[in-house]
N, C-alpha and C positions, 0 to 999 in steps of 0.2 A: 555791591551786593542789589540783586534786583529780588523783594520779597513778590511773585508772580501768582496769579489767578486767586487772589484772597477778596473777599467783601471788604473794602474801605470803610472805613469811618472819614468823610473828609469836612473837611472845615464849615462849608455850606450847612452842615448838621445833617445830613443823611447817608445814607449806606450806597458806594460805588463798585460798580465790577473794576477794579484797575489793580495795575504793578505799580510798585514802588522802588525807586531807586536810593540806596544809602552810599553816601561818598564819604569817608573816616567816619564823623560825628553827628555827619547832619544828613536830612532828609534831603535830597537835591531831585528828583525828578517824577512828578506822579505821570500816569498815562496808561492807554490802553496798548496792552504787546509790545510792551519797552523790551527794542531789541539789549541782548547782553553786548556789551564791550570788552570779551573778555575776565568778566569778573562774575562772581559766582553767583547762582540762579536758585534760590529758595523755593519750594511749590507750596504754597499754602490755603489749594484745593478744598475748599467746603471749612474753611476758616474764615473768621472777623478777624481786621486788624484795625487795630482800638488805640489810640492815645496812650502814651500811660498816665495812669490815676496819679494828680493831686491830693495831695490832705494836707490844709493847712491850721488844721486845730486836732494836734495829737500829743499826749501827755508822756506817752510811752508803752512800750510793747515787748516782747521777748523776754517778759522779769524785768525789765528797767526803764528808770523814767528820768526823764530829762532833767531835773532839777538833780537827781543824781549827780551830774556835774563830772562824769569822769571819762574818759574816752574810750571803756573800754563799752559804757554804756550808750554812747551816743552812735557806736558800729555794730552792738549787735542790734539796736532801734533800723539803721540804715540795711542793716542784713534781711532783718524780720518783714520792713515794710515792703520791700524787694519783691520776695517770695508772694505776698501777694498783688503785685502786680501796680504799687504802688512807688512811682520815678523820685516823684519831689515832694518834699516834707518842709514844713515851717515844726519846728521843735516849739512845744510850747509849757510854757513856764507854770507856778503854780503860784498863790499868792503866801510870800517869807520873807522875811526884812532883808533889805534893802540889800545887806552884804553877802547874804548866802545868795542872792540871786547876781551879784556881781563876779561870785567864784566860778557861779555855774558859766555864766556868760562868758568868761575869762575861758575858763575850759573850752567852751564849745569853739571860740575863734579859731586857738590853735587847733581844732579837730577839722572845720572846715578848708581851714589853709592846705591841711595835706590830705583831704579825706579820699581813697584810694579804689572804695569801692563803696557796695549798697548805694540804698536811694542817695539821693540829691537831697542834703539839711542844705536846702539853700537858704535859712535866718529862722528867725526865733519868732514867737508869735506871744508876746507879753501878756499873759493873762492875771491881770494882780499885778501890785496890790490896789490897783484904783477905782477899786467897785466900792459897793453899798453892802452895807451892814446888812441889811434887812431882807436881798437879794442874795444874800451871800453863796447858798447852794453849798458845795461838798467844801470853800475855801473859809480860811480858819478867821474869824468875824478880829481878834485883838492884831493879827498885821495888816489890816486894809488900811490905809490911810488917803486923805485926799492925795489928787494926782500934784508933783514936782517934778517940773519940767527938768529942772535942774540936776535933779536924781535920775532922770530920767534919759537925759542926756552922758553924763557918766555910764550908765549902766551900756547906753550903747554903742560908745568909745572902747568898752567893756568887751562890748561883741565883735569887735571890730566894724561899726556901723553895720550889724546884720540886724534889726531887728526890723521887721517888716510888718510888724502887725501891732499897735499896743489896744488893750482895752478897757473899757474908762465910762464908767456910770456917768449923765451928763447933770443929774440934777445934785451932785454935792459940790458945793461950794470952792469954787475955783478952778472946776473940772471941764469948765465950759470953754474957759481961756486956754485950758491945757490944749483943746482941741484942736483948736485954731493953731497953734504954735506946729503940733505933734503931725497934722496932718500933710506939712509939708516936708513929713522927712520918712512919714509914713502911711499905712493906710491904719485906720483909726474907727477903732469898733464899737459900737453901744452894745454894754455887755450888763450881766450882773446889775440892774436897774430896778429903781422904785421907780425913776422920774416916770412924768405923764404923756400924752398923748403933744403936748404944744412943745413939752420942754427937750423931747429927743429928736422935732421936727426944726427948732433951734440950733441941736447939736448938727442934725446933716448941715444945716445952712454954714455952720462952722466949721467943720471939713469933714465929718463922719463920716464912710460910704459904705461902714458894712455893719452886721450886725449878729454878735456870738450867740449862736444854737437858740435859734429865734426858736421862742413860743417860752423857753426853759431860763427861767431864775428873772423873768422879767414885766412887767405886767400887762395883764390881759389884755384880750380886747372884749367889749360890752358894748351897746349900743347907744349909753351916753357918756363911756369914757372909752373912748377907744386905747389909749395905752400904749405902747411901743410897740404890741401889734397894729393896732390901727395907722401906726404911723409909716413905720413898712411897707403897709399898704398901699400907701399912701405918695409912696415918694418911689426914687428909680434907683433904690440902693440896694446892694447883694444881704440873702441871708443865708446864715449857714444853717444846716438842720441834722439834727442827729437820727439817721433812720433806722436804727437797731431795732423799730418794735416797741420799745418801752418806753424809751423818750416821747414821742408823739405817736398817737392813734394813726393805725393807716388810713382813716377817712381823714384826718388833718391833714396830711400828708396828700393824699392826693387834691383835697381842697386847696393845699398853699400852692402845689403846681398849676393852677388853673386860673389859683389868683396872682400871682408874680408872674407868669408866663416860665422861656423855656432859659432866657438869659443871665437872671440875677439868682437861681438856686444855687448853691455848693454846699454838695456833700460833705460831710465832716464826719472824724470816729470821734472825736472827741476820746481815743482810746486811754484805758490805762498800763500801765505794765502786766496788768494780768491778760492783756487782750494777747494771744495765743497759747495761754496756757492751762492748765485746769486749775476748777473750781479753786477755793480754797479761802484764806486770810491774806490782803495786802496792803499795800502801804499805798497812802496817798497823799503829798503835801503837808505829812506828820500825821495821818488821821491811819483808824484802817479802814478798809472796802473789806467788806465780805461779799464775793461771788458764789454766784448757787445757780442753776440751770441758766446759765447765761444773763444773768444782771447782775449789775453792781450795785452796793448800796452804805451807805453809813451804818452806822449801829443803832441810829435815829428812824433809818428807814429812807433816808435821802436817798433819791439818784445819784451817783456818783459816777459819771461820766461809763465810756462804756467797753465793750471786749469784741467789740469787732471791727474790721478792717473797710478800707473805701471798696475793695472787691466786692466784702458778702455786704454792702448799703448799697450797692448798684445790683444786686440779686434781690433784695429785697425789696427792692425799690419797685423791679419790674414785677417782683409777683404780687406787690401792693396794685398791679393795675396802672399805673405809671408808663407812659409812651417811654419804649427803650432810647431812642433815640435825645429823648430831653432829659432821661437821667443819664445819661453818657455826658451830654453837654454841664449838665450839675459836676461830674466827677473829673471834668476837665479843660476845660476849655472859663467857666466862671472862675472858678474859683483861681485859675493863671491871670484872669485880668483884674480879680480882685484883691490880690497881693502884686500887679502889676510886673508880671513875668511871661506874659503870654506873648510879648514878642520871640522869648525862647522855647516855652513848650506850653503844652496844652491842645496842640493838633497837630493833623499831619498835613504841610504845608510844605516846601520849597524854603529849604531855607532855615528851619527850626530843627533844634536838637532831636536824634533820630531815636525819641522812647516809646518805644511801639512793641504794646500788646499782639500776642496772636491769641486768639480768646476762642471757643468751641459757643457753641449757642447758649447755654447755659454760663456761661463765662465761668470755666473751667479754664485755666491757661494754658497753652500747651508750650510757649516762649514766651519770655521776657527779651526787649532789646532795650539797653542803655546807653545812649551816644552811639549809637549805630554796633554795641558790641552783645551779642549774646550772653547773657547770663547764665 
């Protein structure tokens, strides 16, 4: 099949008038005026062709949560993500007792082996329980524990070795040693941390390479103690951003893109089961979450994740004044690199999986292709 006459967002980070040839599940060729060799040709004149979006931090959507731990939950989430153009996802866990996590991870393992449709649930982002009580956010304090490498290995085995990201507060005694070990197996995120600037830089030296929802649930930036945020600025690590307009002020989002550049920011949804659902009362990690006017909070007013998806994050970032090409990189190739799947997805390049979105200028979607198949 050839997608012809589109404006293609290429791997070099700019739009070009090109055709794209798909063979089976992969991108075979990009070029001008590609000749048809008997295959189907679809004219996408006036449309943009962009890589399928990635969401490497999402707890749920469509009324279900990853920690529900059922095949129905995973499948409904996968189908809901795909409708928003999110073709690759890390299902994200909450802070729960280890036995509860193991149960959910085991069911996910079997689901992942046999998944037939919906967004590619490519792995797990294990957010908790190795966090800081002081910066717990919407996590339940009684379940937070120091990082336990043996327990982590057991959970990873339960998942079929599919934990691709684990979140850690580096200042907790013993957690730095955990970072050194775990970073050899997956991406380690500095997360929900009360650590200072020096401790965070030490975590990067130990192997941490990403930062969970920058600015939220971490020490802030000031002129005498730069905190975690200052350490991010001074490093080459990736940084997740929740761009719903509630978690971070648009001015700060603009400043962050200027500070970090276009290759380190990963848009995430941090979405709850309420994403794609009406306003009301929902559950997250055993706590009630109240959703009103597009904002999700605990009873005490603490922001508790979002109800957006990555497509909405892209639209909002562009509306905030961020350069479109920078926003697209933050929704595609950057998160793919952060979790080390950029050899498979994240850009429109020969040999990669044909996860492609045909989009209008306002990023409403005309078509979603996953592994070369129209969804």
